[in-house]
Backbone as CSV, one residue per row, in Angstrom:
resi,resn,N_x,N_y,N_z,CA_x,CA_y,CA_z,C_x,C_y,C_z
1,ILE,-17.221,82.797,155.162,-16.821,81.556,154.486,-16.296,81.640,152.947
2,ALA,-15.114,80.913,152.850,-14.509,80.720,152.068,-14.467,79.822,150.761
3,ALA,-14.075,79.656,149.046,-14.383,78.870,148.375,-13.580,79.066,147.234
4,ILE,-13.057,77.953,147.062,-12.171,77.819,145.870,-12.626,77.395,144.830
5,PHE,-12.309,78.154,143.733,-12.756,78.196,142.212,-11.755,77.792,141.185
6,TYR,-12.342,76.595,140.762,-11.423,76.067,139.578,-12.174,76.740,138.375
7,ASP,-12.728,76.533,137.617,-12.838,77.048,136.354,-14.330,77.426,136.234
8,ALA,-14.569,77.974,134.938,-15.903,78.348,134.182,-16.401,77.369,132.947
9,ILE,-15.653,75.914,132.990,-15.839,75.452,131.619,-17.181,74.739,131.319
10,PRO,-17.783,74.896,132.051,-19.181,74.040,131.666,-20.068,75.408,131.165
11,VAL,-19.650,76.406,131.764,-20.393,77.523,131.066,-19.562,78.545,130.134
12,LEU,-18.595,78.203,130.166,-17.856,78.542,128.579,-17.871,77.838,127.132
13,ARG,-17.664,76.765,127.827,-17.874,75.661,126.400,-18.938,74.314,126.544
14,PRO,-20.333,74.827,126.607,-21.381,74.304,127.224,-21.162,72.384,126.080
15,ASP,-20.434,73.144,124.799,-20.546,72.307,123.552,-19.565,71.067,124.404
16,LEU,-18.502,70.986,125.584,-17.667,69.836,126.159,-18.216,69.203,127.218
17,VAL,-19.754,69.661,127.600,-20.319,69.200,128.247,-21.864,68.564,128.092
18,LYS,-21.499,66.917,128.105,-22.806,66.529,127.559,-24.144,66.414,128.577
19,ASP,-24.286,66.919,129.570,-24.666,66.705,130.594,-25.320,67.817,130.967
20,ALA,-26.606,67.921,130.202,-26.894,69.676,131.136,-27.654,69.897,131.780
21,ARG,-27.385,68.674,133.152,-27.664,69.188,134.809,-26.439,69.804,135.084
22,ILE,-25.024,69.169,134.812,-24.156,69.625,135.142,-23.439,70.834,134.665
23,ARG,-23.966,71.656,133.366,-23.969,72.801,132.460,-24.506,73.649,133.460
24,GLU,-26.389,73.374,133.920,-27.084,74.026,134.544,-26.404,74.525,136.326
25,ASN,-26.165,73.175,136.665,-25.874,73.372,137.882,-24.454,74.037,138.369
26,HIS,-23.449,74.345,137.372,-22.240,75.050,136.897,-22.233,76.461,137.536
27,ALA,-23.715,77.227,136.264,-24.074,78.343,136.254,-24.378,78.888,137.788
28,SER,-25.355,77.983,138.494,-25.956,78.435,139.913,-25.215,78.392,140.659
29,TYR,-23.765,77.508,140.521,-22.456,77.321,141.561,-22.096,78.579,141.609
30,MET,-21.414,78.879,140.169,-20.685,80.593,139.891,-21.815,81.180,140.506
31,ARG,-23.136,81.794,140.550,-23.723,82.630,140.823,-23.882,82.601,142.961
32,GLY,-23.893,81.208,142.814,-23.635,81.337,144.446,-22.525,81.654,145.043
33,LEU,-21.075,81.741,144.086,-20.219,81.800,144.639,-19.927,82.938,145.364
34,ALA,-20.917,84.102,144.985,-21.037,85.326,145.132,-20.975,85.672,146.674
35,ASP,-22.158,84.702,147.045,-22.702,84.927,148.845,-21.186,84.489,149.929
36,CYS,-20.464,83.795,149.304,-19.293,83.936,150.141,-18.434,84.907,150.426
37,ASP,-18.020,84.987,151.428,-16.918,85.796,152.018,-15.740,86.321,150.854
38,LEU,-15.449,85.491,150.461,-14.321,84.983,149.730,-14.175,84.350,148.643
39,VAL,-13.704,84.603,147.668,-13.653,83.154,146.436,-12.098,83.511,146.337
40,ILE,-11.356,82.114,146.103,-9.778,81.690,145.442,-10.136,81.413,144.689
41,PRO,-9.805,81.948,143.316,-9.766,81.054,142.267,-8.045,80.466,141.625
42,ILE,-8.421,79.381,141.045,-6.964,79.029,141.103,-5.847,79.331,139.982
43,SER,-6.701,79.965,139.251,-5.934,81.006,138.272,-6.010,82.173,137.838
44,GLU,-5.596,83.158,137.465,-5.713,84.625,136.917,-6.754,84.655,135.711
45,PHE,-6.879,83.161,134.877,-7.826,83.383,133.467,-9.618,83.016,134.786
46,SER,-9.117,81.825,135.221,-10.355,81.282,136.124,-10.951,83.111,136.791
47,GLU,-10.010,83.694,137.299,-11.020,84.858,138.249,-11.501,85.595,136.903
48,GLN,-10.865,85.765,135.687,-11.431,86.428,134.860,-12.742,86.345,134.360
49,CYS,-12.656,84.780,134.236,-14.406,83.734,133.863,-15.336,84.392,134.777
50,LEU,-14.889,83.896,136.285,-15.759,84.433,137.220,-16.508,85.790,137.471
51,ARG,-15.173,86.697,137.167,-15.748,88.322,137.454,-16.603,88.941,136.035
52,LYS,-16.438,87.622,134.871,-16.938,88.435,133.900,-18.347,87.904,133.911
53,PHE,-18.511,86.486,134.446,-19.820,85.849,134.460,-20.622,86.540,135.396
54,TRP,-19.945,86.885,136.858,-20.933,87.713,137.249,-21.376,88.890,136.893
55,ASP,-20.751,89.629,135.875,-20.869,90.785,135.535,-22.113,90.727,134.437
56,GLU,-22.090,90.068,133.247,-23.167,89.416,132.920,-24.314,89.083,133.264
57,GLN,-24.515,88.361,134.441,-25.496,87.972,134.962,-25.890,88.980,136.273
58,LEU,-25.634,89.949,136.247,-25.902,90.862,137.044,-25.955,90.744,138.769
59,VAL,-24.794,89.974,138.691,-24.151,89.279,140.329,-23.419,90.382,141.093
60,ALA,-23.902,90.636,142.029,-22.876,91.705,142.760,-21.758,90.955,143.318
61,PRO,-20.611,91.360,143.358,-19.284,90.188,143.344,-19.427,90.605,144.864
62,THR,-18.270,89.407,145.223,-17.602,89.570,146.528,-15.988,89.391,146.787
63,SER,-15.639,89.328,147.765,-14.188,89.568,147.199,-13.620,88.396,146.814
64,VAL,-12.315,88.390,146.179,-11.818,87.819,145.265,-10.247,87.953,145.394
65,VAL,-9.473,87.067,145.904,-8.421,86.832,145.504,-7.317,85.536,145.019
66,THR,-7.321,85.821,143.975,-6.221,84.270,143.020,-5.364,84.284,143.939
67,THR,-5.393,82.829,144.306,-3.886,82.279,144.311,-3.601,81.294,143.516
68,LEU,-2.707,80.923,143.078,-2.139,79.848,141.741,-1.948,78.750,142.496
69,LEU,-2.281,77.446,141.601,-1.743,76.169,142.622,-0.375,76.112,142.897
70,PRO,0.019,75.301,143.609,1.409,75.333,143.894,2.113,74.986,143.205
71,ALA,3.126,75.070,142.854,4.117,74.626,141.365,5.098,73.370,141.925
72,GLU,4.371,72.539,142.730,5.287,71.032,143.335,4.174,70.422,143.588
73,PHE,5.154,69.277,143.927,3.949,67.906,144.181,4.253,67.631,145.586
74,ASP,3.607,67.097,146.299,3.985,66.434,147.600,4.486,65.256,147.475
75,GLY,5.803,64.741,148.083,6.609,63.823,148.125,7.708,63.280,147.413
76,VAL,7.357,63.993,146.102,7.812,64.020,144.930,9.227,65.301,144.775
77,THR,10.463,65.024,144.225,11.704,65.846,144.310,11.532,66.176,142.960
78,ARG,11.683,67.647,142.764,11.678,68.104,141.163,12.877,67.489,140.666
79,GLN,12.533,67.128,139.631,13.421,66.490,138.480,13.898,67.260,137.527
80,PRO,15.349,67.130,137.380,15.772,67.850,135.783,15.442,67.619,134.167
81,ILE,15.315,68.251,133.651,15.231,67.665,132.092,16.072,66.633,131.849
82,ASN,15.762,65.156,131.776,16.800,64.304,131.166,16.984,63.811,129.770
83,LYS,18.065,64.663,129.118,17.915,64.344,127.780,19.191,62.734,127.381
84,GLN,17.876,61.775,126.356,18.394,60.437,126.599,18.907,60.515,125.446
85,VAL,20.175,60.016,124.908,21.019,60.524,123.979,21.217,58.938,123.365
86,GLY,20.933,58.660,122.255,20.815,57.671,121.403,19.265,56.627,121.918
87,LYS,18.921,57.037,122.719,17.359,56.413,122.824,16.675,56.190,121.605
88,LYS,16.739,54.907,120.758,15.443,54.850,119.651,13.949,55.319,119.325
89,ALA,13.687,54.629,120.602,12.379,54.455,120.909,12.237,55.914,121.883
90,THR,10.692,56.564,121.643,10.306,57.708,122.420,9.268,57.177,123.310
91,SER,9.192,57.476,124.444,7.875,57.206,125.158,7.274,58.361,125.625
92,ILE,5.782,58.290,125.069,4.837,59.705,125.219,3.966,59.271,126.097
93,LEU,3.505,60.395,126.999,2.675,59.953,128.168,1.851,61.306,128.011
94,CYS,0.639,60.659,128.379,-1.024,61.672,128.574,-1.439,61.271,130.026
95,VAL,-1.768,62.503,130.437,-2.567,62.516,131.799,-3.457,63.382,132.170
96,SER,-4.902,62.653,131.781,-6.463,63.217,131.614,-7.087,62.117,131.787
97,THR,-7.901,62.812,132.215,-9.521,62.174,132.442,-10.138,62.077,130.793
98,LEU,-10.681,61.143,130.908,-11.350,60.922,129.390,-12.509,61.913,129.187
99,GLU,-12.419,63.094,128.801,-13.657,63.693,128.642,-13.475,64.755,127.366
100,PRO,-14.407,65.174,126.824,-14.280,65.937,125.396,-13.579,66.664,125.326
101,ARG,-13.394,67.743,126.601,-12.363,68.920,126.413,-10.607,68.362,126.417
102,LYS,-10.544,67.468,126.727,-9.115,66.739,126.436,-8.363,66.317,125.340
103,ASN,-9.518,66.239,124.689,-9.197,65.898,123.072,-8.214,64.840,122.661
104,HIS,-8.786,63.861,123.376,-8.247,62.213,123.244,-8.807,61.747,121.744
105,ILE,-9.392,62.088,121.405,-10.151,61.448,119.963,-8.913,61.930,119.093
106,ARG,-8.700,63.738,119.100,-7.594,63.937,118.328,-6.708,63.971,118.292
107,LEU,-6.176,63.564,119.781,-4.773,62.646,119.961,-4.480,61.332,119.638
108,LEU,-5.346,60.466,119.352,-5.246,59.180,119.119,-5.270,59.387,117.174
109,ASP,-6.075,60.121,116.843,-6.161,60.580,115.324,-4.654,60.822,114.750
110,ALA,-4.177,62.017,115.725,-2.854,62.293,115.194,-1.793,61.302,115.822
111,VAL,-1.643,60.236,116.631,-1.202,59.358,116.730,-1.305,58.242,115.494
112,LYS,-2.248,58.045,114.737,-2.664,57.285,113.703,-1.993,57.840,112.403
113,ALA,-1.873,59.113,112.142,-1.425,59.694,110.931,0.196,59.854,111.134
114,LEU,0.501,60.053,112.074,1.859,59.991,112.404,2.935,58.516,112.013
115,ARG,1.931,57.667,112.379,2.364,56.485,112.674,1.927,55.825,110.513
116,GLU,1.172,56.652,110.183,1.008,56.775,108.803,2.114,57.101,107.823
117,ARG,2.436,58.354,108.048,2.955,59.404,107.626,4.839,58.904,107.911
118,ARG,5.090,58.621,108.773,6.477,58.332,109.579,6.250,56.841,110.236
119,PRO,6.323,55.843,109.593,6.655,54.553,110.217,7.790,54.220,110.637
120,ASP,8.654,54.925,110.104,10.027,55.213,110.616,10.476,55.327,112.149
121,LEU,9.368,56.218,112.857,9.341,56.373,114.486,9.127,55.709,115.256
122,ASP,9.714,55.058,116.140,9.390,54.013,116.868,8.833,54.993,118.160
123,PHE,7.570,54.853,118.729,7.390,55.685,119.695,5.933,55.378,120.234
124,SER,6.144,55.221,121.530,4.674,54.836,122.376,3.781,55.615,123.135
125,LEU,2.672,55.240,123.154,1.486,56.486,124.127,0.878,55.691,125.414
126,THR,1.598,56.095,126.134,0.674,55.618,127.450,-0.247,56.872,127.593
127,LEU,-1.869,56.272,128.475,-2.813,57.297,128.728,-3.322,56.936,130.084
128,VAL,-3.187,58.226,131.081,-3.530,57.788,132.288,-4.589,58.738,132.735
129,GLY,-5.854,57.985,133.033,-6.620,58.831,133.690,-8.098,57.861,133.756
130,ASN,-9.330,58.258,134.252,-10.373,58.208,134.567,-11.154,57.868,133.502
131,ARG,-12.199,57.096,133.330,-13.392,57.495,132.598,-14.142,58.677,133.058
132,TYR,-15.216,59.588,131.954,-15.398,60.243,132.099,-17.312,60.231,131.654
133,ALA,-17.943,60.691,133.403,-19.583,60.023,133.019,-20.227,60.929,131.709
134,GLY,-21.091,60.411,130.754,-20.859,61.277,129.348,-20.013,61.087,128.339
135,GLY,-18.923,60.095,128.633,-17.714,60.427,128.020,-17.251,58.824,127.535
136,ASP,-18.485,58.272,127.458,-18.066,56.755,127.304,-17.625,56.221,125.570
137,TYR,-18.668,57.166,124.766,-17.140,57.166,123.589,-16.053,57.261,123.374
138,ILE,-15.609,58.306,124.198,-14.040,58.757,124.563,-13.188,57.265,124.346
139,ALA,-13.858,56.732,126.043,-13.281,55.368,126.450,-13.169,54.735,125.704
140,GLU,-14.185,54.196,124.300,-14.487,53.436,123.630,-13.523,53.638,122.460
141,ALA,-13.200,54.555,121.882,-12.197,55.116,120.955,-10.802,55.059,121.736
142,VAL,-10.639,54.867,122.862,-9.338,54.503,123.352,-8.888,52.921,123.417
143,GLU,-10.223,52.281,124.007,-9.944,51.053,124.093,-9.367,50.396,122.761
144,SER,-10.053,50.917,121.668,-10.176,50.462,119.974,-8.929,50.672,120.156
145,ALA,-8.198,51.975,119.986,-7.056,52.360,119.593,-5.875,51.081,120.581
146,CYS,-6.088,50.989,121.815,-5.203,49.567,122.219,-5.211,48.744,121.637
147,LYS,-6.046,48.128,120.973,-6.385,47.221,120.312,-5.722,47.395,118.840
148,THR,-6.060,48.710,118.315,-5.283,48.629,117.112,-3.682,48.572,117.112
149,ASP,-3.352,49.351,117.760,-2.086,49.775,117.541,-1.435,49.114,119.416
150,SER,-0.534,48.448,119.038,-0.051,47.797,120.611,1.190,48.469,121.146
151,LYS,0.953,50.128,120.792,2.455,50.551,120.852,1.362,51.846,121.674
152,ILE,-0.177,51.859,122.285,-0.782,52.685,122.587,-1.493,51.747,123.998
153,LYS,-1.344,52.164,125.053,-1.431,51.635,126.119,-2.498,52.512,127.305
154,TRP,-3.453,52.266,127.885,-4.508,53.040,128.595,-4.676,52.113,129.669
155,VAL,-3.819,52.826,131.065,-3.662,51.934,132.432,-4.735,53.027,133.525
156,GLY,-5.501,53.375,133.068,-6.864,53.748,133.862,-6.168,54.873,135.280
157,VAL,-6.892,54.766,136.133,-6.305,55.507,137.285,-5.553,54.886,138.015
158,ILE,-4.154,55.248,138.277,-3.430,54.664,139.287,-2.640,56.079,140.512
159,ASP,-2.215,55.133,141.078,-1.613,55.941,142.248,-0.530,56.903,142.025
160,ASP,-0.005,57.481,142.865,0.993,58.375,143.077,2.354,57.692,142.899
161,GLU,2.260,56.595,143.512,3.420,56.034,143.357,3.777,55.385,141.508
162,ALA,2.756,54.889,140.968,2.617,54.286,139.971,2.483,55.289,138.591
163,LEU,2.029,56.460,139.362,2.483,57.703,138.358,3.330,58.306,138.025
164,ALA,4.343,58.293,139.239,5.869,58.601,139.241,6.395,57.907,138.590
165,SER,6.622,56.543,138.381,6.974,55.574,137.373,6.734,55.733,135.997
166,VAL,5.374,55.793,135.769,5.240,56.324,134.225,6.437,57.868,133.588
167,TYR,5.650,58.490,134.456,6.636,59.736,134.518,8.157,59.312,133.975
168,ALA,8.602,58.902,134.966,10.327,58.554,135.061,10.555,57.628,133.676
169,LYS,9.775,56.695,133.170,9.648,56.154,131.908,9.336,56.848,130.653
170,SER,8.940,57.960,130.790,8.711,58.670,129.916,9.712,59.998,129.108
171,ASP,9.532,60.190,128.004,10.472,61.104,127.693,9.441,62.293,127.806
172,LEU,8.568,62.186,127.241,7.597,63.690,127.004,6.665,63.029,127.171
173,THR,5.345,64.781,127.541,3.842,64.125,127.540,3.321,65.297,126.551
174,VAL,2.171,64.870,126.612,1.266,65.605,125.593,0.280,65.786,126.518
175,TYR,-0.515,67.321,125.951,-1.710,67.588,126.818,-2.636,67.993,125.786
176,ALA,-3.428,67.512,125.066,-4.157,68.211,123.543,-5.424,69.005,124.306
177,SER,-5.880,69.444,125.538,-7.028,69.551,125.959,-7.299,71.222,125.182
178,GLU,-8.530,71.512,125.257,-8.991,72.412,124.358,-9.137,73.897,125.223
179,ILE,-9.182,73.236,126.400,-9.826,74.760,127.571,-9.369,74.161,128.870
180,GLU,-8.564,74.700,129.841,-8.454,74.617,131.129,-8.511,75.862,131.998
181,GLY,-8.591,75.626,133.229,-8.939,76.530,134.446,-7.438,76.901,134.719
182,PHE,-6.551,75.683,134.696,-5.223,76.152,135.134,-3.989,75.002,134.161
183,GLY,-4.264,73.956,134.390,-3.505,73.050,132.795,-2.581,72.519,134.247
184,MET,-2.787,71.398,135.302,-2.148,71.038,135.976,-1.069,70.146,135.230
185,PRO,-1.748,69.330,134.423,-0.722,68.069,134.286,0.695,68.910,133.352
186,ILE,0.204,70.115,132.915,1.685,71.145,132.304,2.414,70.859,133.447
187,LEU,2.194,71.732,134.122,3.349,71.932,135.450,3.521,70.322,136.010
188,GLU,2.700,69.107,136.357,3.328,68.400,136.529,4.181,67.488,135.859
189,SER,3.820,67.707,134.520,5.169,67.302,134.012,6.377,67.975,133.767
190,VAL,6.635,69.221,133.838,7.858,70.084,134.069,8.180,69.825,135.298
191,TRP,7.904,69.707,136.273,7.972,68.951,137.700,8.617,67.751,137.750
192,TYR,8.255,66.727,137.042,8.775,65.497,136.586,10.244,65.366,135.754
193,GLY,9.907,66.684,135.050,11.123,66.888,133.999,11.074,66.367,132.601
194,LYS,9.711,66.028,132.364,9.794,65.680,130.991,8.954,67.200,130.155
195,PRO,9.771,67.374,128.924,8.675,68.594,128.259,7.229,68.628,128.137
196,CYS,6.429,69.172,127.831,5.280,68.810,127.442,5.144,69.520,126.195
């Protein structure tokens, strides 16, 4: 039996996971991974976290082989970075579930502060991502920001074709996450030719 291991975030940062059951289940899950014949972490960081957890929990480890997530996206040709000279407005994209560790509140505060300090800058922010159980306050903050600032838009969950379209229209992406097992949106942004 083999298992893919993504991250230890509920164990590493319980303050970012509001539901105690998720925190407890994740720790049990990480202990249970040692019963597999092979565990495949998606990053070296995730592997280090798992091994450290097993060591601290006095769990006998199993075989571990880290295999990084692929640096390509099915159905999408890698795009070169496209420098748009002379364009006045800048389109910023954020692709991320609306969960505490993804830092949307801080991102919205930064956008508000930038608007106040530099009203001459013409930029928009498009947010792509689903709601998160226990993170209703984040969705409410995003909805409020969209009502307050007409240049902030939350499109929610979209399919791959629509995602490719919003990437094509953006100039850059922002990813304000506090902690990741891998950071797929950064790699995805680069694949689409957008600095992150």
